[in-house]
Legacy VTK file of the C-alpha trace (Angstrom):
# vtk DataFile Version 3.0
C-alpha trace
ASCII
DATASET POLYDATA
POINTS 84 float
-6.090 -1.671 13.844
-9.110 -0.305 11.919
-11.721 -2.295 10.024
-10.290 -1.394 6.641
-6.790 -2.850 7.537
-8.354 -5.994 8.834
-10.459 -6.412 5.764
-7.199 -5.832 3.560
-5.305 -8.395 5.603
-8.211 -10.918 5.244
-8.584 -10.374 1.546
-4.866 -10.476 0.982
-4.518 -13.702 2.988
-7.152 -15.290 0.831
-5.366 -14.547 -2.481
-1.885 -15.472 -0.912
-3.236 -18.787 0.399
-4.508 -19.632 -3.095
-0.918 -20.211 -4.105
-0.309 -22.860 -1.550
-1.931 -25.744 -3.390
0.069 -25.152 -6.526
3.396 -24.766 -4.528
2.608 -27.924 -2.416
1.760 -29.913 -5.602
4.819 -28.701 -7.427
7.088 -29.366 -4.442
5.691 -32.984 -3.946
5.565 -34.147 -7.549
8.430 -32.074 -9.030
6.267 -31.760 -12.092
6.278 -28.283 -13.662
5.435 -29.075 -17.188
2.172 -27.048 -17.317
3.524 -24.083 -15.378
4.144 -21.006 -17.482
7.394 -19.256 -16.823
6.185 -16.040 -18.463
3.124 -15.925 -16.216
5.135 -16.414 -12.998
7.740 -13.854 -14.056
5.123 -11.308 -14.878
3.366 -12.199 -11.637
6.392 -11.800 -9.615
7.288 -8.382 -11.150
3.686 -7.248 -10.397
3.949 -8.476 -6.739
7.208 -6.657 -6.362
5.636 -3.438 -7.688
2.647 -3.876 -5.455
5.006 -4.287 -2.502
6.797 -1.042 -3.375
3.274 0.713 -3.787
2.308 -0.633 -0.379
5.541 0.899 1.166
4.859 4.203 -0.670
1.343 4.317 0.797
2.293 2.841 4.206
-0.322 0.011 3.807
0.491 -2.970 5.932
-2.045 -5.333 4.143
-0.592 -4.411 0.759
2.988 -4.934 1.937
2.531 -8.077 3.873
0.313 -9.995 1.644
2.350 -9.099 -1.489
5.737 -10.054 0.095
4.416 -13.464 1.173
2.744 -14.063 -2.222
5.976 -12.933 -3.982
7.888 -15.632 -1.892
5.545 -18.288 -2.841
5.437 -17.278 -6.598
9.191 -17.136 -6.690
9.468 -20.521 -5.082
7.165 -22.046 -7.741
9.249 -20.193 -10.394
12.535 -21.612 -9.005
11.011 -25.103 -8.962
9.941 -24.602 -12.532
13.370 -23.542 -13.607
15.029 -26.419 -11.574
12.641 -29.218 -12.638
11.454 -27.842 -15.949
LINES 1 85
84 0 1 2 3 4 5 6 7 8 9 10 11 12 13 14 15 16 17 18 19 20 21 22 23 24 25 26 27 28 29 30 31 32 33 34 35 36 37 38 39 40 41 42 43 44 45 46 47 48 49 50 51 52 53 54 55 56 57 58 59 60 61 62 63 64 65 66 67 68 69 70 71 72 73 74 75 76 77 78 79 80 81 82 83
């Protein structure tokens, strides 16, 4: 694995992990009042498109980090719909 791929995985991991505090808080408190459905829908579409882009260019960091972030964002979105 080259340095650029490692850098991409590290950067993507940081942005992906940034979603965990929100997900954990939402899961524990079941409070979704201040979460924007529009923002999370738009984000999820963007993450899906980034994943397709990563597949098109065969970029492991783009694919992996966006798939994981998409799962986290969709989980928050589901919690918003369920508890909102």
